[in-house]
All heavy atoms as a GROMACS GRO file, in nm:
protein
  611
    1MET      N    1  -0.831  -1.580  -0.340
    1MET     CA    2  -0.868  -1.442  -0.359
    1MET      C    3  -0.967  -1.434  -0.475
    1MET      O    4  -0.945  -1.495  -0.579
    1MET     CB    5  -0.743  -1.363  -0.390
    1MET     CG    6  -0.767  -1.219  -0.386
    1MET     SD    7  -0.618  -1.121  -0.366
    1MET     CE    8  -0.508  -1.225  -0.282
    2LYS      N    9  -1.073  -1.356  -0.455
    2LYS     CA   10  -1.181  -1.356  -0.551
    2LYS      C   11  -1.150  -1.276  -0.677
    2LYS      O   12  -1.171  -1.322  -0.786
    2LYS     CB   13  -1.307  -1.303  -0.485
    2LYS     CG   14  -1.359  -1.395  -0.379
    2LYS     CD   15  -1.484  -1.336  -0.316
    2LYS     CE   16  -1.528  -1.424  -0.203
    2LYS     NZ   17  -1.491  -1.379  -0.073
    3ASP      N   18  -1.102  -1.155  -0.663
    3ASP     CA   19  -1.074  -1.075  -0.781
    3ASP      C   20  -0.972  -0.967  -0.748
    3ASP      O   21  -0.928  -0.951  -0.636
    3ASP     CB   22  -1.202  -1.014  -0.839
    3ASP     CG   23  -1.274  -0.922  -0.742
    3ASP    OD1   24  -1.208  -0.855  -0.661
    3ASP    OD2   25  -1.398  -0.915  -0.748
    4GLU      N   26  -0.937  -0.893  -0.852
    4GLU     CA   27  -0.836  -0.788  -0.840
    4GLU      C   28  -0.876  -0.682  -0.738
    4GLU      O   29  -0.794  -0.630  -0.665
    4GLU     CB   30  -0.816  -0.726  -0.979
    4GLU     CG   31  -0.714  -0.618  -0.986
    4GLU     CD   32  -0.700  -0.565  -1.127
    4GLU    OE1   33  -0.669  -0.644  -1.217
    4GLU    OE2   34  -0.722  -0.445  -1.145
    5ARG      N   35  -1.005  -0.652  -0.730
    5ARG     CA   36  -1.054  -0.550  -0.638
    5ARG      C   37  -1.028  -0.592  -0.494
    5ARG      O   38  -0.989  -0.511  -0.412
    5ARG     CB   39  -1.204  -0.528  -0.662
    5ARG     CG   40  -1.263  -0.421  -0.580
    5ARG     CD   41  -1.207  -0.288  -0.622
    5ARG     NE   42  -1.308  -0.188  -0.608
    5ARG     CZ   43  -1.298  -0.070  -0.661
    5ARG    NH1   44  -1.195  -0.040  -0.733
    5ARG    NH2   45  -1.390   0.017  -0.642
    6ASP      N   46  -1.049  -0.719  -0.463
    6ASP     CA   47  -1.021  -0.767  -0.328
    6ASP      C   48  -0.874  -0.748  -0.293
    6ASP      O   49  -0.840  -0.707  -0.184
    6ASP     CB   50  -1.058  -0.915  -0.314
    6ASP     CG   51  -1.208  -0.938  -0.317
    6ASP    OD1   52  -1.283  -0.844  -0.285
    6ASP    OD2   53  -1.247  -1.049  -0.351
    7PHE      N   54  -0.785  -0.782  -0.388
    7PHE     CA   55  -0.643  -0.767  -0.364
    7PHE      C   56  -0.609  -0.620  -0.340
    7PHE      O   57  -0.534  -0.588  -0.248
    7PHE     CB   58  -0.562  -0.822  -0.481
    7PHE     CG   59  -0.414  -0.829  -0.453
    7PHE    CD1   60  -0.359  -0.941  -0.393
    7PHE    CD2   61  -0.331  -0.724  -0.486
    7PHE    CE1   62  -0.224  -0.948  -0.365
    7PHE    CE2   63  -0.196  -0.729  -0.458
    7PHE     CZ   64  -0.142  -0.841  -0.397
    8ALA      N   65  -0.665  -0.532  -0.421
    8ALA     CA   66  -0.638  -0.389  -0.406
    8ALA      C   67  -0.686  -0.339  -0.270
    8ALA      O   68  -0.616  -0.260  -0.204
    8ALA     CB   69  -0.705  -0.310  -0.519
    9THR      N   70  -0.801  -0.384  -0.226
    9THR     CA   71  -0.854  -0.343  -0.096
    9THR      C   72  -0.765  -0.392   0.017
    9THR      O   73  -0.731  -0.316   0.109
    9THR     CB   74  -0.997  -0.396  -0.077
    9THR    OG1   75  -1.080  -0.343  -0.181
    9THR    CG2   76  -1.055  -0.357   0.058
   10LEU      N   77  -0.724  -0.518   0.010
   10LEU     CA   78  -0.638  -0.573   0.114
   10LEU      C   79  -0.500  -0.508   0.113
   10LEU      O   80  -0.442  -0.480   0.218
   10LEU     CB   81  -0.626  -0.725   0.098
   10LEU     CG   82  -0.754  -0.802   0.123
   10LEU    CD1   83  -0.734  -0.950   0.090
   10LEU    CD2   84  -0.802  -0.785   0.266
   11PHE      N   85  -0.446  -0.481  -0.007
   11PHE     CA   86  -0.317  -0.412  -0.016
   11PHE      C   87  -0.327  -0.275   0.050
   11PHE      O   88  -0.238  -0.233   0.123
   11PHE     CB   89  -0.270  -0.399  -0.161
   11PHE     CG   90  -0.134  -0.337  -0.172
   11PHE    CD1   91  -0.020  -0.414  -0.156
   11PHE    CD2   92  -0.119  -0.202  -0.198
   11PHE    CE1   93   0.106  -0.358  -0.164
   11PHE    CE2   94   0.007  -0.144  -0.206
   11PHE     CZ   95   0.120  -0.221  -0.190
   12GLY      N   96  -0.437  -0.206   0.025
   12GLY     CA   97  -0.458  -0.076   0.086
   12GLY      C   98  -0.462  -0.083   0.238
   12GLY      O   99  -0.407   0.004   0.307
   13GLN      N  100  -0.526  -0.186   0.291
   13GLN     CA  101  -0.532  -0.203   0.437
   13GLN      C  102  -0.393  -0.228   0.495
   13GLN      O  103  -0.357  -0.170   0.598
   13GLN     CB  104  -0.624  -0.320   0.472
   13GLN     CG  105  -0.770  -0.293   0.443
   13GLN     CD  106  -0.856  -0.418   0.459
   13GLN    OE1  107  -0.809  -0.524   0.499
   13GLN    NE2  108  -0.983  -0.405   0.426
   14VAL      N  109  -0.316  -0.312   0.427
   14VAL     CA  110  -0.180  -0.342   0.473
   14VAL      C  111  -0.094  -0.215   0.465
   14VAL      O  112  -0.019  -0.182   0.558
   14VAL     CB  113  -0.118  -0.458   0.391
   14VAL    CG1  114   0.031  -0.473   0.417
   14VAL    CG2  115  -0.192  -0.588   0.421
   15LEU      N  116  -0.106  -0.143   0.355
   15LEU     CA  117  -0.031  -0.019   0.338
   15LEU      C  118  -0.064   0.080   0.450
   15LEU      O  119   0.027   0.137   0.512
   15LEU     CB  120  -0.062   0.042   0.201
   15LEU     CG  121   0.010   0.173   0.169
   15LEU    CD1  122   0.159   0.148   0.153
   15LEU    CD2  123  -0.049   0.235   0.043
   16ARG      N  124  -0.192   0.101   0.476
   16ARG     CA  125  -0.234   0.194   0.580
   16ARG      C  126  -0.179   0.153   0.716
   16ARG      O  127  -0.130   0.237   0.792
   16ARG     CB  128  -0.386   0.204   0.587
   16ARG     CG  129  -0.432   0.298   0.700
   16ARG     CD  130  -0.581   0.314   0.703
   16ARG     NE  131  -0.618   0.401   0.594
   16ARG     CZ  132  -0.727   0.386   0.518
   16ARG    NH1  133  -0.809   0.287   0.540
   16ARG    NH2  134  -0.753   0.471   0.423
   17ARG      N  135  -0.184   0.024   0.748
   17ARG     CA  136  -0.135  -0.023   0.877
   17ARG      C  137   0.015   0.006   0.892
   17ARG      O  138   0.059   0.060   0.993
   17ARG     CB  139  -0.163  -0.172   0.896
   17ARG     CG  140  -0.123  -0.220   1.035
   17ARG     CD  141  -0.166  -0.362   1.062
   17ARG     NE  142  -0.126  -0.457   0.960
   17ARG     CZ  143   0.000  -0.501   0.943
   17ARG    NH1  144   0.097  -0.460   1.020
   17ARG    NH2  145   0.025  -0.590   0.848
   18HIS      N  146   0.092  -0.025   0.789
   18HIS     CA  147   0.236   0.000   0.795
   18HIS      C  148   0.265   0.150   0.805
   18HIS      O  149   0.353   0.192   0.881
   18HIS     CB  150   0.307  -0.061   0.674
   18HIS     CG  151   0.331  -0.208   0.688
   18HIS    ND1  152   0.446  -0.259   0.740
   18HIS    CD2  153   0.253  -0.314   0.657
   18HIS    CE1  154   0.440  -0.392   0.740
   18HIS    NE2  155   0.322  -0.427   0.691
   19ARG      N  156   0.189   0.228   0.729
   19ARG     CA  157   0.210   0.374   0.732
   19ARG      C  158   0.182   0.430   0.870
   19ARG      O  159   0.263   0.507   0.925
   19ARG     CB  160   0.120   0.442   0.628
   19ARG     CG  161   0.131   0.595   0.631
   19ARG     CD  162   0.038   0.659   0.531
   19ARG     NE  163  -0.104   0.633   0.554
   19ARG     CZ  164  -0.178   0.690   0.649
   19ARG    NH1  165  -0.125   0.776   0.735
   19ARG    NH2  166  -0.307   0.661   0.658
   20THR      N  167   0.071   0.391   0.929
   20THR     CA  168   0.035   0.446   1.060
   20THR      C  169   0.127   0.394   1.170
   20THR      O  170   0.160   0.468   1.262
   20THR     CB  171  -0.113   0.418   1.095
   20THR    OG1  172  -0.137   0.279   1.093
   20THR    CG2  173  -0.206   0.490   0.998
   21GLU      N  174   0.170   0.268   1.158
   21GLU     CA  175   0.264   0.214   1.257
   21GLU      C  176   0.396   0.291   1.256
   21GLU      O  177   0.463   0.302   1.359
   21GLU     CB  178   0.291   0.066   1.231
   21GLU     CG  179   0.178  -0.025   1.274
   21GLU     CD  180   0.201  -0.171   1.238
   21GLU    OE1  181   0.304  -0.204   1.174
   21GLU    OE2  182   0.115  -0.253   1.273
   22LYS      N  183   0.433   0.344   1.140
   22LYS     CA  184   0.557   0.421   1.129
   22LYS      C  185   0.535   0.569   1.158
   22LYS      O  186   0.629   0.648   1.151
   22LYS     CB  187   0.618   0.400   0.992
   22LYS     CG  188   0.664   0.255   0.973
   22LYS     CD  189   0.733   0.235   0.843
   22LYS     CE  190   0.771   0.091   0.822
   22LYS     NZ  191   0.867   0.040   0.916
   23GLY      N  192   0.412   0.605   1.189
   23GLY     CA  193   0.382   0.744   1.223
   23GLY      C  194   0.387   0.839   1.106
   23GLY      O  195   0.412   0.958   1.124
   24LEU      N  196   0.363   0.788   0.987
   24LEU     CA  197   0.366   0.871   0.867
   24LEU      C  198   0.226   0.915   0.826
   24LEU      O  199   0.133   0.835   0.831
   24LEU     CB  200   0.429   0.794   0.750
   24LEU     CG  201   0.573   0.748   0.764
   24LEU    CD1  202   0.612   0.659   0.647
   24LEU    CD2  203   0.666   0.867   0.774
   25SER      N  204   0.215   1.037   0.784
   25SER     CA  205   0.089   1.084   0.724
   25SER      C  206   0.085   1.037   0.578
   25SER      O  207   0.188   0.997   0.522
   25SER     CB  208   0.083   1.237   0.728
   25SER     OG  209   0.184   1.291   0.645
   26GLN      N  210  -0.032   1.045   0.519
   26GLN     CA  211  -0.042   1.013   0.376
   26GLN      C  212   0.046   1.109   0.296
   26GLN      O  213   0.109   1.069   0.199
   26GLN     CB  214  -0.187   1.022   0.329
   26GLN     CG  215  -0.274   0.911   0.378
   26GLN     CD  216  -0.416   0.920   0.327
   26GLN    OE1  217  -0.460   1.021   0.274
   26GLN    NE2  218  -0.492   0.812   0.346
   27GLU      N  219   0.051   1.233   0.339
   27GLU     CA  220   0.131   1.333   0.268
   27GLU      C  221   0.279   1.299   0.274
   27GLU      O  222   0.350   1.310   0.174
   27GLU     CB  223   0.105   1.472   0.327
   27GLU     CG  224  -0.033   1.526   0.300
   27GLU     CD  225  -0.143   1.468   0.389
   27GLU    OE1  226  -0.112   1.400   0.489
   27GLU    OE2  227  -0.261   1.491   0.357
   28LYS      N  228   0.327   1.257   0.392
   28LYS     CA  229   0.469   1.224   0.406
   28LYS      C  230   0.503   1.100   0.326
   28LYS      O  231   0.607   1.095   0.259
   28LYS     CB  232   0.505   1.206   0.554
   28LYS     CG  233   0.653   1.183   0.576
   28LYS     CD  234   0.735   1.302   0.529
   28LYS     CE  235   0.883   1.281   0.555
   28LYS     NZ  236   0.964   1.391   0.502
   29LEU      N  237   0.416   0.998   0.330
   29LEU     CA  238   0.441   0.878   0.250
   29LEU      C  239   0.444   0.913   0.102
   29LEU      O  240   0.530   0.865   0.028
   29LEU     CB  241   0.335   0.770   0.278
   29LEU     CG  242   0.349   0.642   0.197
   29LEU    CD1  243   0.484   0.575   0.220
   29LEU    CD2  244   0.234   0.546   0.229
   30ALA      N  245   0.352   0.997   0.059
   30ALA     CA  246   0.349   1.039  -0.081
   30ALA      C  247   0.479   1.109  -0.119
   30ALA      O  248   0.537   1.082  -0.225
   30ALA     CB  249   0.230   1.132  -0.106
   31GLU      N  250   0.527   1.195  -0.033
   31GLU     CA  251   0.653   1.265  -0.058
   31GLU      C  252   0.769   1.166  -0.071
   31GLU      O  253   0.850   1.174  -0.164
   31GLU     CB  254   0.680   1.363   0.056
   31GLU     CG  255   0.810   1.440   0.044
   31GLU     CD  256   0.835   1.526   0.167
   31GLU    OE1  257   0.738   1.580   0.224
   31GLU    OE2  258   0.952   1.536   0.207
   32LEU      N  259   0.776   1.072   0.022
   32LEU     CA  260   0.885   0.974   0.021
   32LEU      C  261   0.880   0.882  -0.101
   32LEU      O  262   0.984   0.838  -0.151
   32LEU     CB  263   0.880   0.888   0.149
   32LEU     CG  264   0.910   0.961   0.279
   32LEU    CD1  265   0.878   0.871   0.399
   32LEU    CD2  266   1.055   1.007   0.283
   33ALA      N  267   0.758   0.853  -0.150
   33ALA     CA  268   0.741   0.763  -0.263
   33ALA      C  269   0.730   0.838  -0.396
   33ALA      O  270   0.713   0.777  -0.502
   33ALA     CB  271   0.617   0.676  -0.243
   34ASP      N  272   0.738   0.971  -0.390
   34ASP     CA  273   0.725   1.057  -0.509
   34ASP      C  274   0.590   1.035  -0.579
   34ASP      O  275   0.584   1.014  -0.700
   34ASP     CB  276   0.841   1.034  -0.606
   34ASP     CG  277   0.855   1.145  -0.707
   34ASP    OD1  278   0.816   1.260  -0.676
   34ASP    OD2  279   0.904   1.119  -0.819
   35LEU      N  280   0.484   1.038  -0.497
   35LEU     CA  281   0.348   1.023  -0.547
   35LEU      C  282   0.262   1.137  -0.494
   35LEU      O  283   0.303   1.210  -0.404
   35LEU     CB  284   0.289   0.889  -0.501
   35LEU     CG  285   0.359   0.764  -0.550
   35LEU    CD1  286   0.313   0.642  -0.472
   35LEU    CD2  287   0.336   0.745  -0.700
   36HIS      N  288   0.142   1.150  -0.546
   36HIS     CA  289   0.049   1.253  -0.498
   36HIS      C  290  -0.024   1.200  -0.374
   36HIS      O  291  -0.065   1.083  -0.371
   36HIS     CB  292  -0.051   1.288  -0.608
   36HIS     CG  293  -0.125   1.415  -0.580
   36HIS    ND1  294  -0.233   1.419  -0.495
   36HIS    CD2  295  -0.103   1.541  -0.622
   36HIS    CE1  296  -0.277   1.544  -0.487
   36HIS    NE2  297  -0.199   1.619  -0.563
   37PRO      N  298  -0.042   1.284  -0.273
   37PRO     CA  299  -0.111   1.238  -0.151
   37PRO      C  300  -0.251   1.182  -0.177
   37PRO      O  301  -0.292   1.086  -0.111
   37PRO     CB  302  -0.119   1.364  -0.064
   37PRO     CG  303  -0.012   1.453  -0.115
   37PRO     CD  304   0.005   1.421  -0.260
   38THR      N  305  -0.323   1.237  -0.272
   38THR     CA  306  -0.456   1.186  -0.304
   38THR      C  307  -0.448   1.041  -0.351
   38THR      O  308  -0.533   0.959  -0.318
   38THR     CB  309  -0.523   1.274  -0.412
   38THR    OG1  310  -0.531   1.408  -0.364
   38THR    CG2  311  -0.662   1.223  -0.447
   39TYR      N  312  -0.343   1.010  -0.426
   39TYR     CA  313  -0.326   0.874  -0.477
   39TYR      C  314  -0.306   0.776  -0.361
   39TYR      O  315  -0.360   0.665  -0.364
   39TYR     CB  316  -0.208   0.868  -0.574
   39TYR     CG  317  -0.191   0.734  -0.639
   39TYR    CD1  318  -0.277   0.694  -0.740
   39TYR    CD2  319  -0.091   0.647  -0.599
   39TYR    CE1  320  -0.264   0.570  -0.800
   39TYR    CE2  321  -0.077   0.523  -0.658
   39TYR     CZ  322  -0.163   0.485  -0.759
   39TYR     OH  323  -0.150   0.363  -0.818
   40ILE      N  324  -0.233   0.817  -0.258
   40ILE     CA  325  -0.212   0.730  -0.142
   40ILE      C  326  -0.347   0.696  -0.079
   40ILE      O  327  -0.375   0.580  -0.048
   40ILE     CB  328  -0.121   0.797  -0.037
   40ILE    CG1  329   0.016   0.832  -0.096
   40ILE    CG2  330  -0.107   0.709   0.087
   40ILE    CD1  331   0.098   0.716  -0.144
   41GLY      N  332  -0.432   0.795  -0.062
   41GLY     CA  333  -0.565   0.772  -0.006
   41GLY      C  334  -0.648   0.677  -0.091
   41GLY      O  335  -0.719   0.590  -0.039
   42LEU      N  336  -0.640   0.692  -0.222
   42LEU     CA  337  -0.714   0.604  -0.312
   42LEU      C  338  -0.663   0.460  -0.302
   42LEU      O  339  -0.743   0.366  -0.302
   42LEU     CB  340  -0.703   0.654  -0.456
   42LEU     CG  341  -0.773   0.788  -0.485
   42LEU    CD1  342  -0.735   0.839  -0.624
   42LEU    CD2  343  -0.924   0.774  -0.472
   43VAL      N  344  -0.532   0.443  -0.294
   43VAL     CA  345  -0.476   0.308  -0.279
   43VAL      C  346  -0.519   0.248  -0.146
   43VAL      O  347  -0.561   0.133  -0.140
   43VAL     CB  348  -0.322   0.311  -0.292
   43VAL    CG1  349  -0.261   0.176  -0.254
   43VAL    CG2  350  -0.279   0.349  -0.433
   44GLU      N  351  -0.510   0.327  -0.040
   44GLU     CA  352  -0.547   0.276   0.093
   44GLU      C  353  -0.693   0.235   0.101
   44GLU      O  354  -0.728   0.145   0.175
   44GLU     CB  355  -0.513   0.378   0.201
   44GLU     CG  356  -0.364   0.390   0.227
   44GLU     CD  357  -0.330   0.480   0.343
   44GLU    OE1  358  -0.420   0.546   0.401
   44GLU    OE2  359  -0.211   0.485   0.378
   45ARG      N  360  -0.779   0.301   0.024
   45ARG     CA  361  -0.921   0.265   0.024
   45ARG      C  362  -0.954   0.158  -0.079
   45ARG      O  363  -1.070   0.119  -0.094
   45ARG     CB  364  -1.006   0.390  -0.001
   45ARG     CG  365  -1.001   0.487   0.117
   45ARG     CD  366  -1.104   0.598   0.108
   45ARG     NE  367  -1.108   0.668  -0.018
   45ARG     CZ  368  -1.029   0.771  -0.054
   45ARG    NH1  369  -0.936   0.813   0.028
   45ARG    NH2  370  -1.044   0.829  -0.170
   46GLY      N  371  -0.852   0.110  -0.152
   46GLY     CA  372  -0.874   0.006  -0.251
   46GLY      C  373  -0.938   0.055  -0.379
   46GLY      O  374  -0.989  -0.025  -0.458
   47LEU      N  375  -0.935   0.186  -0.402
   47LEU     CA  376  -0.996   0.243  -0.522
   47LEU      C  377  -0.898   0.252  -0.638
   47LEU      O  378  -0.939   0.276  -0.751
   47LEU     CB  379  -1.054   0.381  -0.490
   47LEU     CG  380  -1.162   0.382  -0.382
   47LEU    CD1  381  -1.204   0.524  -0.350
   47LEU    CD2  382  -1.281   0.298  -0.426
   48ARG      N  383  -0.771   0.234  -0.609
   48ARG     CA  384  -0.667   0.229  -0.712
   48ARG      C  385  -0.581   0.108  -0.685
   48ARG      O  386  -0.547   0.078  -0.571
   48ARG     CB  387  -0.578   0.354  -0.711
   48ARG     CG  388  -0.647   0.479  -0.757
   48ARG     CD  389  -0.672   0.474  -0.908
   48ARG     NE  390  -0.733   0.595  -0.956
   48ARG     CZ  391  -0.865   0.613  -0.968
   48ARG    NH1  392  -0.948   0.519  -0.932
   48ARG    NH2  393  -0.914   0.725  -1.014
   49ASN      N  394  -0.546   0.040  -0.791
   49ASN     CA  395  -0.461  -0.078  -0.782
   49ASN      C  396  -0.323  -0.036  -0.834
   49ASN      O  397  -0.306  -0.018  -0.955
   49ASN     CB  398  -0.520  -0.191  -0.867
   49ASN     CG  399  -0.457  -0.324  -0.838
   49ASN    OD1  400  -0.367  -0.335  -0.757
   49ASN    ND2  401  -0.504  -0.425  -0.908
   50PRO      N  402  -0.226  -0.020  -0.746
   50PRO     CA  403  -0.096   0.032  -0.790
   50PRO      C  404  -0.021  -0.069  -0.878
   50PRO      O  405  -0.034  -0.190  -0.862
   50PRO     CB  406  -0.020   0.055  -0.660
   50PRO     CG  407  -0.083  -0.038  -0.562
   50PRO     CD  408  -0.227  -0.049  -0.603
   51SER      N  409   0.055  -0.015  -0.971
   51SER     CA  410   0.143  -0.100  -1.052
   51SER      C  411   0.251  -0.158  -0.962
   51SER      O  412   0.269  -0.115  -0.847
   51SER     CB  413   0.208  -0.016  -1.163
   51SER     OG  414   0.301   0.075  -1.106
   52LEU      N  415   0.323  -0.255  -1.013
   52LEU     CA  416   0.434  -0.312  -0.936
   52LEU      C  417   0.539  -0.206  -0.904
   52LEU      O  418   0.594  -0.205  -0.793
   52LEU     CB  419   0.497  -0.428  -1.011
   52LEU     CG  420   0.417  -0.557  -1.011
   52LEU    CD1  421   0.483  -0.660  -1.103
   52LEU    CD2  422   0.404  -0.613  -0.871
   53ASN      N  423   0.566  -0.118  -0.998
   53ASN     CA  424   0.664  -0.012  -0.973
   53ASN      C  425   0.619   0.080  -0.860
   53ASN      O  426   0.698   0.117  -0.774
   53ASN     CB  427   0.691   0.069  -1.099
   53ASN     CG  428   0.770  -0.007  -1.202
   53ASN    OD1  429   0.840  -0.103  -1.170
   53ASN    ND2  430   0.761   0.034  -1.327
   54VAL      N  431   0.492   0.116  -0.861
   54VAL     CA  432   0.439   0.203  -0.755
   54VAL      C  433   0.438   0.128  -0.622
   54VAL      O  434   0.477   0.184  -0.518
   54VAL     CB  435   0.299   0.255  -0.792
   54VAL    CG1  436   0.233   0.322  -0.673
   54VAL    CG2  437   0.308   0.352  -0.910
   55ALA      N  438   0.396   0.003  -0.622
   55ALA     CA  439   0.396  -0.076  -0.499
   55ALA      C  440   0.537  -0.088  -0.443
   55ALA      O  441   0.558  -0.076  -0.322
   55ALA     CB  442   0.336  -0.214  -0.524
   56ALA      N  443   0.634  -0.106  -0.531
   56ALA     CA  444   0.774  -0.113  -0.486
   56ALA      C  445   0.820   0.021  -0.429
   56ALA      O  446   0.893   0.024  -0.328
   56ALA     CB  447   0.864  -0.155  -0.602
   57SER      N  448   0.778   0.131  -0.488
   57SER     CA  449   0.812   0.264  -0.436
   57SER      C  450   0.751   0.286  -0.298
   57SER      O  451   0.815   0.342  -0.209
   57SER     CB  452   0.764   0.374  -0.531
   57SER     OG  453   0.834   0.370  -0.652
   58LEU      N  454   0.627   0.241  -0.282
   58LEU     CA  455   0.560   0.254  -0.152
   58LEU      C  456   0.632   0.170  -0.046
   58LEU      O  457   0.656   0.217   0.065
   58LEU     CB  458   0.414   0.214  -0.163
   58LEU     CG  459   0.326   0.310  -0.241
   58LEU    CD1  460   0.192   0.245  -0.276
   58LEU    CD2  461   0.305   0.439  -0.162
   59ALA      N  462   0.668   0.048  -0.082
   59ALA     CA  463   0.739  -0.039   0.012
   59ALA      C  464   0.874   0.023   0.050
   59ALA      O  465   0.911   0.025   0.168
   59ALA     CB  466   0.758  -0.178  -0.048
   60ALA      N  467   0.945   0.075  -0.048
   60ALA     CA  468   1.075   0.137  -0.021
   60ALA      C  469   1.058   0.259   0.070
   60ALA      O  470   1.138   0.280   0.162
   60ALA     CB  471   1.143   0.177  -0.152
   61ALA      N  472   0.954   0.338   0.046
   61ALA     CA  473   0.928   0.456   0.129
   61ALA      C  474   0.899   0.415   0.273
   61ALA      O  475   0.932   0.487   0.368
   61ALA     CB  476   0.814   0.537   0.071
   62LEU      N  477   0.837   0.298   0.289
   62LEU     CA  478   0.807   0.245   0.423
   62LEU      C  479   0.924   0.168   0.482
   62LEU      O  480   0.917   0.121   0.595
   62LEU     CB  481   0.685   0.152   0.415
   62LEU     CG  482   0.552   0.219   0.387
   62LEU    CD1  483   0.447   0.114   0.353
   62LEU    CD2  484   0.508   0.304   0.505
   63LYS      N  485   1.032   0.153   0.401
   63LYS     CA  486   1.150   0.074   0.442
   63LYS      C  487   1.111  -0.070   0.473
   63LYS      O  488   1.152  -0.128   0.573
   63LYS     CB  489   1.224   0.140   0.558
   63LYS     CG  490   1.276   0.276   0.520
   63LYS     CD  491   1.357   0.339   0.628
   63LYS     CE  492   1.413   0.469   0.571
   63LYS     NZ  493   1.438   0.568   0.668
   64GLU      N  494   1.027  -0.125   0.385
   64GLU     CA  495   0.980  -0.263   0.395
   64GLU      C  496   1.006  -0.332   0.262
   64GLU      O  497   1.014  -0.266   0.157
   64GLU     CB  498   0.830  -0.267   0.425
   64GLU     CG  499   0.788  -0.208   0.556
   64GLU     CD  500   0.824  -0.292   0.678
   64GLU    OE1  501   0.878  -0.404   0.660
   64GLU    OE2  502   0.798  -0.247   0.789
   65ASP      N  503   1.016  -0.462   0.265
   65ASP     CA  504   1.024  -0.540   0.141
   65ASP      C  505   0.884  -0.551   0.083
   65ASP      O  506   0.788  -0.578   0.156
   65ASP     CB  507   1.078  -0.680   0.167
   65ASP     CG  508   1.225  -0.681   0.204
   65ASP    OD1  509   1.298  -0.590   0.158
   65ASP    OD2  510   1.266  -0.772   0.277
   66LEU      N  511   0.873  -0.532  -0.047
   66LEU     CA  512   0.743  -0.548  -0.113
   66LEU      C  513   0.689  -0.689  -0.089
   66LEU      O  514   0.570  -0.706  -0.067
   66LEU     CB  515   0.755  -0.519  -0.262
   66LEU     CG  516   0.628  -0.537  -0.345
   66LEU    CD1  517   0.513  -0.452  -0.290
   66LEU    CD2  518   0.655  -0.505  -0.491
   67SER      N  519   0.778  -0.786  -0.087
   67SER     CA  520   0.733  -0.924  -0.065
   67SER      C  521   0.663  -0.940   0.070
   67SER      O  522   0.567  -1.016   0.081
   67SER     CB  523   0.851  -1.022  -0.076
   67SER     OG  524   0.950  -0.992   0.020
   68LEU      N  525   0.708  -0.868   0.171
   68LEU     CA  526   0.643  -0.873   0.302
   68LEU      C  527   0.499  -0.822   0.293
   68LEU      O  528   0.407  -0.883   0.347
   68LEU     CB  529   0.720  -0.792   0.406
   68LEU     CG  530   0.650  -0.773   0.540
   68LEU    CD1  531   0.652  -0.903   0.618
   68LEU    CD2  532   0.713  -0.661   0.618
   69LEU      N  533   0.481  -0.712   0.223
   69LEU     CA  534   0.346  -0.656   0.208
   69LEU      C  535   0.256  -0.753   0.133
   69LEU      O  536   0.140  -0.773   0.173
   69LEU     CB  537   0.352  -0.520   0.135
   69LEU     CG  538   0.437  -0.411   0.201
   69LEU    CD1  539   0.435  -0.285   0.116
   69LEU    CD2  540   0.394  -0.383   0.342
   70ILE      N  541   0.309  -0.815   0.029
   70ILE     CA  542   0.231  -0.910  -0.050
   70ILE      C  543   0.193  -1.031   0.035
   70ILE      O  544   0.079  -1.079   0.032
   70ILE     CB  545   0.307  -0.954  -0.176
   70ILE    CG1  546   0.339  -0.836  -0.266
   70ILE    CG2  547   0.230  -1.062  -0.252
   70ILE    CD1  548   0.221  -0.759  -0.318
   71VAL      N  549   0.287  -1.082   0.113
   71VAL     CA  550   0.258  -1.197   0.201
   71VAL      C  551   0.146  -1.161   0.299
   71VAL      O  552   0.055  -1.241   0.322
   71VAL     CB  553   0.386  -1.244   0.273
   71VAL    CG1  554   0.352  -1.338   0.389
   71VAL    CG2  555   0.480  -1.312   0.177
   72GLU      N  556   0.151  -1.041   0.353
   72GLU     CA  557   0.046  -0.999   0.447
   72GLU      C  558  -0.090  -0.992   0.378
   72GLU      O  559  -0.191  -1.030   0.437
   72GLU     CB  560   0.083  -0.865   0.511
   72GLU     CG  561   0.198  -0.877   0.608
   72GLU     CD  562   0.233  -0.747   0.677
   72GLU    OE1  563   0.144  -0.659   0.689
   72GLU    OE2  564   0.348  -0.734   0.720
   73VAL      N  565  -0.092  -0.945   0.256
   73VAL     CA  566  -0.218  -0.942   0.180
   73VAL      C  567  -0.269  -1.085   0.158
   73VAL      O  568  -0.387  -1.112   0.177
   73VAL     CB  569  -0.199  -0.869   0.044
   73VAL    CG1  570  -0.320  -0.889  -0.046
   73VAL    CG2  571  -0.171  -0.722   0.066
   74GLU      N  572  -0.179  -1.174   0.120
   74GLU     CA  573  -0.219  -1.312   0.098
   74GLU      C  574  -0.273  -1.375   0.226
   74GLU      O  575  -0.371  -1.449   0.223
   74GLU     CB  576  -0.102  -1.394   0.045
   74GLU     CG  577  -0.065  -1.358  -0.097
   74GLU     CD  578   0.058  -1.429  -0.147
   74GLU    OE1  579   0.148  -1.464  -0.066
   74GLU    OE2  580   0.066  -1.451  -0.269
   75GLN      N  581  -0.212  -1.346   0.340
   75GLN     CA  582  -0.260  -1.399   0.467
   75GLN      C  583  -0.399  -1.347   0.500
   75GLN      O  584  -0.483  -1.420   0.552
   75GLN     CB  585  -0.161  -1.366   0.579
   75GLN     CG  586  -0.032  -1.444   0.569
   75GLN     CD  587   0.074  -1.396   0.666
   75GLN    OE1  588   0.067  -1.287   0.723
   75GLN    NE2  589   0.178  -1.478   0.684
   76LEU      N  590  -0.424  -1.221   0.472
   76LEU     CA  591  -0.556  -1.164   0.498
   76LEU      C  592  -0.663  -1.223   0.406
   76LEU      O  593  -0.780  -1.229   0.444
   76LEU     CB  594  -0.554  -1.012   0.478
   76LEU     CG  595  -0.482  -0.930   0.587
   76LEU    CD1  596  -0.474  -0.784   0.545
   76LEU    CD2  597  -0.550  -0.945   0.720
   77SER      N  598  -0.621  -1.265   0.287
   77SER     CA  599  -0.720  -1.315   0.190
   77SER      C  600  -0.764  -1.458   0.220
   77SER      O  601  -0.861  -1.505   0.163
   77SER     CB  602  -0.665  -1.306   0.048
   77SER     OG  603  -0.562  -1.401   0.028
   78ASN      N  604  -0.692  -1.526   0.308
   78ASN     CA  605  -0.726  -1.667   0.340
   78ASN      C  606  -0.821  -1.676   0.456
   78ASN      O  607  -0.840  -1.600   0.537
   78ASN     CB  608  -0.600  -1.747   0.369
   78ASN     CG  609  -0.516  -1.760   0.244
   78ASN    OD1  610  -0.568  -1.765   0.133
   78ASN    ND2  611  -0.387  -1.764   0.261
   0.00000   0.00000   0.00000
């Protein structure tokens, strides 16, 4: 992986895929994770790099293990 920005972009792509597969809007995911909907959009576009606590909240809201999301990001980066 080249830099932090690449990781943030790939994390956003993985997050968006899981969110849409579960039929959740950005607003609903934000509500479930106790975040602002605008922030979800920024993360999904790779413009914000969430802290580990926020990433864990997003994973919990999606009912996924954070480790699964990270593994998917790592697979995309190779």
